[in-house]
C-alpha positions as CSV (number, residue, x, y, z in Angstrom):
1,X,37.1,-54.7,-17.2
2,X,38.5,-51.3,-18.5
3,X,34.7,-50.5,-19.4
4,X,34.3,-50.4,-15.5
5,X,36.8,-47.6,-14.9
6,X,35.2,-44.2,-14.6
7,X,37.7,-42.5,-16.6
8,X,35.5,-41.8,-19.6
9,X,34.7,-38.0,-20.3
10,X,31.3,-37.4,-18.9
11,X,31.0,-40.1,-16.5
12,X,32.8,-38.2,-13.7
13,X,30.1,-36.7,-11.2
14,X,30.0,-33.0,-11.8
15,X,29.7,-30.8,-8.7
16,X,26.0,-29.4,-8.5
17,X,25.8,-25.6,-9.4
18,X,24.7,-23.6,-6.6
19,X,21.6,-21.2,-7.6
20,X,22.8,-17.5,-6.6
21,X,20.3,-16.4,-3.6
22,X,17.9,-13.6,-4.5
23,X,17.2,-14.2,-8.1
24,X,13.8,-16.3,-7.7
25,X,10.8,-15.9,-5.7
26,X,8.0,-18.1,-4.7
27,X,4.3,-17.0,-5.5
28,X,2.2,-16.9,-2.3
29,X,-0.9,-17.6,-4.3
30,X,0.0,-20.7,-6.5
31,X,3.6,-21.6,-5.4
32,X,5.3,-21.0,-8.7
33,X,8.7,-20.1,-8.8
34,X,9.4,-16.7,-10.5
35,X,12.3,-15.0,-11.7
36,X,12.7,-11.7,-9.7
37,X,13.4,-9.6,-12.8
38,X,10.5,-11.0,-14.7
39,X,8.3,-10.5,-11.7
40,X,9.4,-6.5,-11.6
41,X,8.7,-6.1,-15.3
42,X,5.2,-7.4,-14.5
43,X,4.6,-5.0,-11.7
44,X,5.3,-7.5,-9.3
45,X,2.1,-9.6,-10.2
46,X,2.2,-13.3,-10.7
47,X,1.7,-13.9,-14.3
48,X,0.3,-17.3,-13.6
49,X,-2.5,-16.8,-10.7
50,X,-2.4,-12.9,-10.8
51,X,-1.2,-12.7,-7.1
52,X,-0.3,-9.2,-6.2
53,X,3.1,-9.3,-4.2
54,X,3.4,-6.6,-1.6
55,X,5.5,-3.5,-3.1
56,X,6.9,-0.3,-1.4
57,X,5.8,3.2,-1.8
58,X,8.6,4.0,-4.4
59,X,7.4,1.4,-6.6
60,X,3.9,2.9,-6.6
61,X,5.3,6.4,-7.2
62,X,7.1,4.9,-10.3
63,X,3.9,2.9,-11.3
64,X,1.5,5.4,-10.9
65,X,2.8,9.0,-11.3
66,X,4.2,10.5,-14.6
67,X,8.0,10.1,-14.6
68,X,9.9,12.8,-12.7
69,X,6.8,14.6,-11.6
70,X,6.6,13.5,-7.8
71,X,7.6,16.4,-5.7
72,X,7.7,15.0,-1.9
73,X,6.9,17.4,1.0
74,X,7.1,17.1,4.6
75,X,10.1,14.4,4.3
76,X,11.7,15.2,7.8
77,X,8.5,14.8,9.9
78,X,9.5,12.0,12.7
79,X,7.3,10.3,15.3
80,X,8.3,10.9,18.8
81,X,7.7,8.7,21.9
82,X,5.3,10.7,23.8
83,X,4.7,7.7,26.3
84,X,8.1,6.3,26.8
85,X,6.7,3.1,25.6
86,X,8.3,-0.3,25.8
87,X,7.1,-3.9,25.2
88,X,9.8,-6.1,23.8
89,X,11.8,-3.1,22.6
90,X,11.7,0.6,23.3
91,X,9.5,2.3,20.8
92,X,12.4,4.9,20.1
93,X,14.6,1.8,19.1
94,X,11.7,0.5,16.8
95,X,11.5,3.8,15.1
96,X,15.3,3.8,14.7
97,X,15.4,0.2,13.2
98,X,12.5,1.0,10.7
99,X,14.2,4.3,9.5
100,X,17.4,2.3,8.9
101,X,15.7,-0.4,7.0
102,X,13.3,1.6,5.0
103,X,15.2,4.7,4.2
104,X,11.9,6.4,5.2
105,X,11.0,8.7,8.3
106,X,7.6,7.1,8.6
107,X,5.0,5.0,7.2
108,X,3.7,7.5,4.5
109,X,5.1,10.0,1.8
110,X,3.2,12.6,0.5
111,X,3.9,15.5,-2.3
112,X,2.8,16.6,-5.4
113,X,2.7,14.8,-8.7
114,X,0.8,14.3,-12.0
115,X,-1.0,11.3,-13.7
116,X,-1.6,11.6,-17.3
117,X,-0.7,15.3,-17.0
118,X,-3.0,16.1,-14.5
119,X,-1.7,17.7,-11.3
120,X,-2.6,16.3,-7.9
121,X,-1.5,15.5,-4.4
122,X,-0.5,12.0,-4.0
123,X,0.5,9.9,-0.7
124,X,1.4,6.6,-0.5
125,X,2.0,4.3,2.6
126,X,4.7,1.8,3.0
127,X,4.0,-1.4,5.0
128,X,7.6,-2.2,5.7
129,X,7.7,0.6,8.1
130,X,6.1,-0.8,11.3
131,X,3.7,-2.5,9.3
132,X,2.3,0.6,7.8
133,X,1.0,1.8,11.2
134,X,-0.7,5.3,11.6
135,X,0.8,7.2,14.2
136,X,1.0,11.0,14.9
137,X,3.2,11.7,11.7
138,X,1.1,9.5,9.3
139,X,-2.3,11.5,10.3
140,X,-0.5,14.8,10.3
141,X,1.0,14.0,6.6
142,X,-2.5,12.7,5.6
143,X,-4.0,16.0,6.9
144,X,-1.8,18.4,5.1
145,X,-2.2,16.3,1.9
146,X,-5.7,17.1,2.1
147,X,-5.5,20.7,3.2
148,X,-2.9,21.2,0.0
149,X,-5.4,19.5,-2.4
150,X,-8.2,21.7,-0.8
151,X,-6.1,25.0,-1.0
152,X,-5.0,24.2,-4.8
153,X,-8.4,22.8,-5.8
154,X,-6.8,19.7,-7.2
155,X,-7.5,15.8,-6.7
156,X,-6.1,14.0,-3.9
157,X,-4.8,10.2,-4.3
158,X,-3.7,8.0,-1.4
159,X,-2.5,4.4,-1.7
160,X,-3.2,2.6,1.6
161,X,-1.0,-0.3,3.0
162,X,-1.6,-0.6,6.9
163,X,-2.1,-2.9,10.0
164,X,-4.1,0.1,11.6
165,X,-3.3,2.6,14.3
166,X,0.2,2.5,15.9
167,X,-0.3,0.8,19.6
168,X,3.0,2.5,20.5
169,X,1.5,5.8,20.4
170,X,-1.9,4.8,22.1
171,X,-4.8,7.4,22.1
172,X,-2.5,9.7,20.0
173,X,-2.9,7.4,17.0
174,X,-6.7,6.7,17.8
175,X,-7.0,10.7,17.3
176,X,-5.6,10.7,13.8
177,X,-8.9,8.8,12.7
178,X,-11.0,12.1,13.7
179,X,-8.5,14.4,12.4
180,X,-8.1,13.0,8.8
181,X,-11.9,12.0,8.6
182,X,-12.7,15.8,9.4
183,X,-10.3,17.2,6.9
184,X,-11.8,14.9,4.2
185,X,-15.3,16.0,4.9
186,X,-14.4,19.6,4.5
187,X,-12.5,18.9,1.2
188,X,-15.7,17.1,0.1
189,X,-18.2,19.6,1.0
190,X,-16.1,21.9,-1.3
191,X,-16.2,19.8,-4.2
192,X,-12.7,18.1,-3.8
193,X,-12.0,14.6,-5.5
194,X,-10.4,12.0,-3.3
195,X,-9.6,8.7,-4.8
196,X,-8.4,6.1,-2.4
197,X,-6.5,3.1,-3.5
198,X,-6.5,-0.2,-0.9
199,X,-3.6,-2.4,-1.3
200,X,-2.8,-5.7,0.8
201,X,-3.4,-5.3,3.7
202,X,-5.4,-2.2,4.7
203,X,-7.0,-2.9,7.7
204,X,-8.1,-1.4,11.4
205,X,-8.0,2.3,12.1
206,X,-6.7,3.3,8.6
207,X,-9.9,1.6,7.2
208,X,-12.0,3.4,9.8
209,X,-10.9,6.5,8.6
210,X,-9.5,7.9,5.4
211,X,-8.7,4.7,3.5
212,X,-12.8,4.1,2.9
213,X,-13.6,7.6,2.7
214,X,-12.9,8.1,-0.9
215,X,-15.3,9.6,-3.5
216,X,-14.0,6.5,-5.6
217,X,-12.4,3.4,-3.6
218,X,-10.2,1.3,-5.7
219,X,-8.9,-2.2,-4.4
220,X,-6.1,-4.4,-5.7
221,X,-7.1,-7.9,-6.4
222,X,-6.8,-10.0,-3.3
223,X,-6.1,-7.3,-0.9
224,X,-7.3,-7.7,2.6
225,X,-9.6,-4.8,3.7
226,X,-11.5,-4.8,6.9
227,X,-11.6,-3.5,10.4
228,X,-10.9,-6.6,12.7
229,X,-8.7,-9.4,10.9
230,X,-10.7,-12.7,9.9
231,X,-8.9,-14.7,12.5
232,X,-10.2,-12.3,15.5
233,X,-13.6,-12.3,14.0
234,X,-13.8,-16.0,13.6
235,X,-12.5,-16.5,17.2
236,X,-15.2,-14.1,18.7
237,X,-18.2,-15.3,16.9
238,X,-17.0,-19.1,16.8
239,X,-18.2,-19.7,13.3
240,X,-16.3,-20.3,9.9
241,X,-16.1,-17.2,7.7
242,X,-17.2,-17.2,3.9
243,X,-14.5,-18.3,1.5
244,X,-12.5,-15.0,0.5
245,X,-14.0,-13.0,3.5
246,X,-12.7,-9.3,3.7
247,X,-11.0,-10.0,0.5
248,X,-11.2,-7.1,-2.5
249,X,-13.6,-9.2,-4.2
250,X,-15.8,-9.9,-1.2
251,X,-15.7,-6.2,-0.3
252,X,-16.7,-5.3,-4.1
253,X,-19.6,-7.6,-3.9
254,X,-20.8,-6.4,-0.6
255,X,-20.3,-2.8,-1.8
256,X,-17.5,-1.6,0.4
257,X,-15.3,-0.6,-2.6
258,X,-16.3,0.6,-6.0
259,X,-13.9,-1.3,-8.2
260,X,-10.9,-4.1,-8.2
261,X,-8.4,-3.1,-10.6
262,X,-5.2,-5.0,-11.7
263,X,-2.0,-3.1,-10.8
264,X,-0.8,-3.0,-14.3
265,X,-4.2,-1.2,-15.3
266,X,-4.1,0.9,-12.5
267,X,-2.7,4.1,-14.1
268,X,-4.8,4.0,-16.9
269,X,-7.9,3.6,-14.9
270,X,-6.8,6.6,-12.8
271,X,-6.2,8.6,-16.0
272,X,-9.9,7.7,-17.3
273,X,-11.4,8.8,-13.9
274,X,-9.2,12.1,-13.3
275,X,-9.9,12.9,-16.9
276,X,-13.7,12.5,-16.5
277,X,-14.1,14.6,-13.4
278,X,-11.6,17.3,-13.9
279,X,-13.0,18.0,-17.5
280,X,-16.5,17.9,-16.0
281,X,-15.4,20.2,-13.3
282,X,-13.8,22.7,-15.5
283,X,-16.9,22.8,-17.9
284,X,-19.1,23.5,-15.0
285,X,-16.9,26.4,-14.0
């Protein structure tokens, strides 16, 4: 019964190879398992279902701005714990952890840059910093970005990703809605061009202020855009909501955004818009 013995090459059970962690990611849209390097090469968009993954501010800077043109301003502004706030953690501790985790001082970066060779002021929010919440620093940076675009008479672009006003700063955070809106109104009155890019999610106080005040509002596919979340609305009115409620396509169909643009096509779209308006403005002058 020598044939029964497992001594032949290839018959000995091989130890299963372990798959290294961090090389693959599951798409939240279709469940496809995607090689991370391939996903990065596709601007973190699923090639099967077009699901747009959340990305960081640095990724948007590399994706949208001309290489090497971003010059950050006001990088050292930090939020303060005005109210000595504490829930499950002290606000000061939350800020410290967020700074260490993200390498950022707060939820937005602003500065100068170029797109298609056109100078502009650029701001980009980062959801990984306390949910991209808007506190005193975010409001102040947006206000300064608007002022600089107004002073230099160049376009302003802000990429938003936020859960809304930062509750740990209470009324101080809510004041930023009026502050940023007033600055943008003056910028608009003087003929300034403001393009707002809304990513997933852009909600609450940010939507109720600078995110929806663009001369052109552009959304990424699938982005959740709204004031109160769909779950809160459903519980409040006690009714089922339409399919895709508050998502980018729904908001486009109801006139709240001007266009929905795939991430890979965003820079090309911005170049077309900027070229049209800048050339038109220069010809009028």
